[in-house]
Backbone as numpy.savetxt, mean C-alpha at the origin, in Angstrom:
# Nx Ny Nz CAx CAy CAz Cx Cy Cz
-11.58 -15.84 -7.39 -12.42 -14.66 -7.39 -11.54 -13.42 -7.39
-12.02 -12.38 -8.02 -11.26 -11.15 -8.16 -11.93 -10.03 -7.38
-11.14 -9.34 -6.55 -11.67 -8.23 -5.77 -12.18 -7.13 -6.69
-13.30 -6.52 -6.32 -13.88 -5.44 -7.09 -14.91 -5.88 -8.11
-15.08 -7.19 -8.31 -16.08 -7.70 -9.25 -17.31 -8.20 -8.50
-18.46 -8.12 -9.18 -19.69 -8.62 -8.59 -19.94 -10.03 -9.09
-20.32 -10.91 -8.20 -20.59 -12.31 -8.53 -22.04 -12.63 -8.21
-22.66 -13.46 -9.06 -24.04 -13.91 -8.85 -24.05 -15.42 -8.74
-24.98 -15.91 -7.95 -25.09 -17.34 -7.69 -26.57 -17.68 -7.59
-26.97 -18.76 -8.22 -28.35 -19.22 -8.06 -28.32 -20.56 -7.33
-29.29 -20.72 -6.43 -29.39 -21.94 -5.62 -30.82 -22.47 -5.76
-30.92 -23.76 -6.06 -32.25 -24.38 -6.15 -32.19 -25.74 -5.44
-32.86 -25.84 -4.30 -32.85 -27.11 -3.59 -33.65 -28.17 -4.36
-33.22 -29.42 -4.19 -33.92 -30.53 -4.84 -33.78 -31.77 -3.96
-34.90 -32.50 -3.81 -34.87 -33.77 -3.08 -35.83 -34.75 -3.79
-36.17 -35.83 -3.13 -37.00 -36.84 -3.79 -38.43 -36.33 -4.05
-38.82 -35.27 -3.37 -40.16 -34.71 -3.58 -40.21 -33.71 -4.74
-39.05 -33.31 -5.21 -39.01 -32.37 -6.35 -38.08 -31.20 -6.08
-38.24 -30.19 -6.94 -37.40 -29.00 -6.86 -38.09 -27.92 -6.03
-37.27 -27.20 -5.28 -37.76 -26.07 -4.51 -37.63 -24.78 -5.30
-37.90 -23.68 -4.65 -37.83 -22.37 -5.28 -36.37 -21.97 -5.49
-36.08 -21.53 -6.70 -34.73 -21.07 -7.03 -34.50 -19.69 -6.40
-33.36 -19.53 -5.79 -33.00 -18.25 -5.16 -31.76 -17.70 -5.84
-31.72 -16.37 -5.99 -30.57 -15.72 -6.61 -29.89 -14.83 -5.57
-28.58 -14.90 -5.53 -27.79 -14.10 -4.60 -26.67 -13.45 -5.41
-26.39 -12.17 -5.15 -25.24 -11.52 -5.77 -24.50 -10.75 -4.69
-23.21 -10.63 -4.88 -22.38 -9.93 -3.89 -21.19 -9.30 -4.60
-20.81 -8.15 -4.11 -19.62 -7.46 -4.61 -18.46 -7.84 -3.69
-17.42 -8.37 -4.28 -16.26 -8.79 -3.50 -15.32 -7.60 -3.36
-15.10 -7.15 -2.14 -14.20 -6.03 -1.87 -12.97 -6.52 -1.12
-11.85 -5.93 -1.48 -10.60 -6.25 -0.80 -10.67 -5.71 0.62
-10.28 -6.50 1.58 -10.33 -6.08 2.98 -8.98 -6.27 3.65
-7.94 -5.84 2.97 -6.61 -5.94 3.55 -5.82 -4.69 3.18
-4.79 -4.38 3.93 -3.97 -3.20 3.61 -3.28 -3.38 2.25
-2.76 -2.29 1.71 -2.07 -2.39 0.42 -0.76 -3.18 0.53
-0.24 -3.56 -0.62 1.07 -4.20 -0.67 2.13 -3.17 -0.31
3.30 -3.64 0.08 4.42 -2.77 0.43 5.04 -2.17 -0.83
5.20 -0.85 -0.89 5.87 -0.24 -2.05 7.33 -0.67 -2.11
7.89 -0.64 -3.31 9.30 -0.95 -3.51 10.06 0.35 -3.69
11.08 0.56 -2.87 11.93 1.75 -3.00 12.96 1.51 -4.09
13.22 2.56 -4.89 14.31 2.54 -5.86 15.52 3.17 -5.19
16.72 2.95 -5.72 17.90 3.58 -5.10 17.73 5.10 -5.04
18.02 5.72 -3.90 17.87 7.18 -3.78 18.85 7.91 -4.69
18.46 9.12 -5.09 19.30 9.96 -5.96 19.87 11.08 -5.11
21.18 11.18 -5.07 21.86 12.24 -4.31 21.73 13.55 -5.08
21.14 14.57 -4.44 20.98 15.88 -5.07 22.10 16.83 -4.66
22.48 16.78 -3.40 23.64 17.51 -2.89 24.05 16.84 -1.58
24.96 17.43 -0.81 25.49 16.75 0.38 24.48 16.58 1.51
23.32 17.24 1.42 22.32 17.13 2.49 20.91 16.83 1.97
20.78 16.47 0.68 19.45 16.22 0.10 19.46 15.02 -0.84
18.38 14.26 -0.79 18.21 13.12 -1.70 16.78 13.11 -2.24
16.62 12.47 -3.39 15.27 12.22 -3.90 15.00 10.73 -3.73
13.88 10.40 -3.12 13.48 9.02 -2.88 12.32 8.71 -3.82
12.41 7.59 -4.54 11.35 7.20 -5.48 10.88 5.79 -5.16
9.62 5.50 -5.49 9.04 4.18 -5.24 8.02 3.86 -6.32
7.65 2.58 -6.39 6.64 2.18 -7.36 5.24 2.51 -6.85
4.32 2.71 -7.77 2.92 2.95 -7.41 2.31 1.61 -6.98
1.64 1.61 -5.87 1.03 0.39 -5.34 -0.38 0.25 -5.93
-0.67 -0.93 -6.44 -2.00 -1.18 -6.98 -2.83 -1.95 -5.96
-4.03 -1.48 -5.72 -4.98 -2.16 -4.86 -6.36 -1.60 -5.14
-7.39 -2.30 -4.73 -8.75 -1.85 -5.05 -9.17 -0.66 -4.19
-8.65 -0.52 -3.00 -8.94 0.64 -2.16 -7.92 1.73 -2.46
-8.37 2.93 -2.66 -7.50 4.05 -3.01 -6.42 4.26 -1.95
-5.20 4.47 -2.40 -4.10 4.80 -1.49 -4.35 6.20 -0.95
-4.24 6.37 0.36 -4.46 7.67 0.99 -3.17 8.48 1.06
-2.06 7.80 1.38 -0.76 8.47 1.50 0.34 7.43 1.66
1.57 7.90 1.55 2.75 7.09 1.78 3.49 7.65 2.99
4.06 6.78 3.79 4.86 7.18 4.95 6.30 6.76 4.67
7.20 7.73 4.69 8.62 7.45 4.45 9.36 7.69 5.76
10.06 6.67 6.23 10.89 6.80 7.43 12.35 6.81 7.01
13.11 7.74 7.56 14.55 7.76 7.29 15.29 7.97 8.60
16.27 7.13 8.82 16.98 7.09 10.11 18.47 7.02 9.88
19.22 7.75 10.70 20.67 7.57 10.67 20.95 6.17 11.19
21.78 5.45 10.48 22.00 4.03 10.77 22.49 3.75 12.18
23.16 4.71 12.83 23.64 4.48 14.19 22.54 4.69 15.24
21.32 5.04 14.78 20.19 5.21 15.69 20.09 6.57 16.34
20.96 7.51 15.98 20.95 8.82 16.64 19.85 9.75 16.14
19.19 9.40 15.04 18.15 10.26 14.50 17.11 9.41 13.79
15.83 9.76 14.00 14.73 9.06 13.35 13.71 10.08 12.87
13.32 9.99 11.60 12.40 10.98 11.02 11.36 10.30 10.15
10.26 11.02 9.93 9.18 10.49 9.11 8.60 11.61 8.27
8.31 11.30 7.01 7.71 12.25 6.09 6.47 11.59 5.48
5.41 12.37 5.29 4.19 11.89 4.66 4.14 12.42 3.23
3.88 11.53 2.26 3.73 11.94 0.87 2.30 11.65 0.42
1.75 12.52 -0.40 0.38 12.31 -0.85 0.31 11.13 -1.82
-0.88 10.63 -2.02 -1.09 9.41 -2.80 -0.79 9.59 -4.28
-0.79 10.81 -4.78 -0.61 11.05 -6.21 0.85 11.10 -6.63
1.76 10.96 -5.70 3.17 11.06 -6.05 3.89 9.74 -5.81
5.00 9.57 -6.50 5.85 8.39 -6.28 7.30 8.82 -6.04
7.49 10.06 -5.61 8.84 10.51 -5.23 8.72 11.69 -4.28
9.77 11.91 -3.53 9.81 13.02 -2.59 11.27 13.41 -2.39
11.52 14.68 -2.14 12.87 15.16 -1.83 12.98 15.32 -0.32
14.01 14.73 0.24 14.29 14.86 1.68 15.50 15.77 1.81
15.34 16.85 2.59 16.43 17.82 2.78 16.84 17.83 4.24
17.92 18.53 4.51 18.38 18.69 5.89 19.05 17.46 6.46
19.57 16.58 5.61 20.26 15.38 6.10 21.64 15.76 6.64
22.15 14.96 7.54 23.48 15.19 8.10 24.54 14.72 7.11
25.52 15.56 6.91 26.62 15.18 6.01 27.40 14.01 6.59
27.92 13.19 5.71 28.79 12.05 6.06 28.08 11.03 6.95
26.76 10.95 6.86 26.00 9.99 7.67 25.32 8.98 6.76
25.26 7.75 7.22 24.58 6.69 6.50 23.14 6.60 7.00
22.19 6.61 6.10 20.77 6.56 6.45 20.14 5.25 5.97
19.15 4.79 6.71 18.30 3.71 6.23 16.94 4.35 5.92
16.32 3.89 4.83 15.05 4.47 4.37 14.07 3.34 4.16
12.83 3.55 4.61 11.78 2.57 4.36 10.48 3.31 4.07
9.54 2.61 3.44 8.28 3.22 3.04 7.13 2.26 3.26
5.97 2.82 3.55 4.73 2.04 3.67 3.62 2.82 2.97
2.62 2.10 2.48 1.45 2.71 1.86 0.27 2.59 2.82
-0.61 3.58 2.82 -1.79 3.56 3.69 -3.05 3.75 2.85
-4.09 2.99 3.20 -5.41 3.21 2.61 -6.46 3.10 3.71
-7.73 3.07 3.36 -8.79 3.07 4.37 -8.84 1.77 5.17
-8.21 0.72 4.68 -8.19 -0.57 5.37 -7.06 -0.62 6.41
-5.90 -0.04 6.08 -4.77 -0.08 7.00 -3.48 0.35 6.34
-2.38 -0.03 6.95 -1.04 0.32 6.50 -0.28 -0.92 6.10
0.43 -0.85 4.97 1.25 -1.97 4.53 2.43 -2.15 5.48
3.15 -3.22 5.33 4.42 -3.38 6.01 5.39 -2.35 5.47
6.36 -1.93 6.28 7.40 -1.03 5.78 8.38 -1.84 4.96
8.91 -1.23 3.93 9.88 -1.90 3.06 11.15 -2.18 3.85
11.90 -3.12 3.37 13.17 -3.49 4.02 14.26 -2.53 3.64
């Protein structure tokens, strides 16, 4: 079955006495889980304190509300989060510390919930 499609089913009971009344049922199948995790592409260095982060567009039946990007200095001394709107697949992060190694992860959010953060 595919999420977002309507399915119809007819049921007609039958036994040794004959057939009963046929009943029709239809239902719209909706996805009820958070979106898949976006995939981050390698960041693009813009200058010594700025990078552009890009990711793939996540497909799901429930509209993506926003993306959450977490970036942390690898030694744990700094942790930050940026929210990106659903219509974009890239963001520029500024104000980074020079000569520091960062880890970056992303998650997608919709009305059902939040995806796992990327590795």
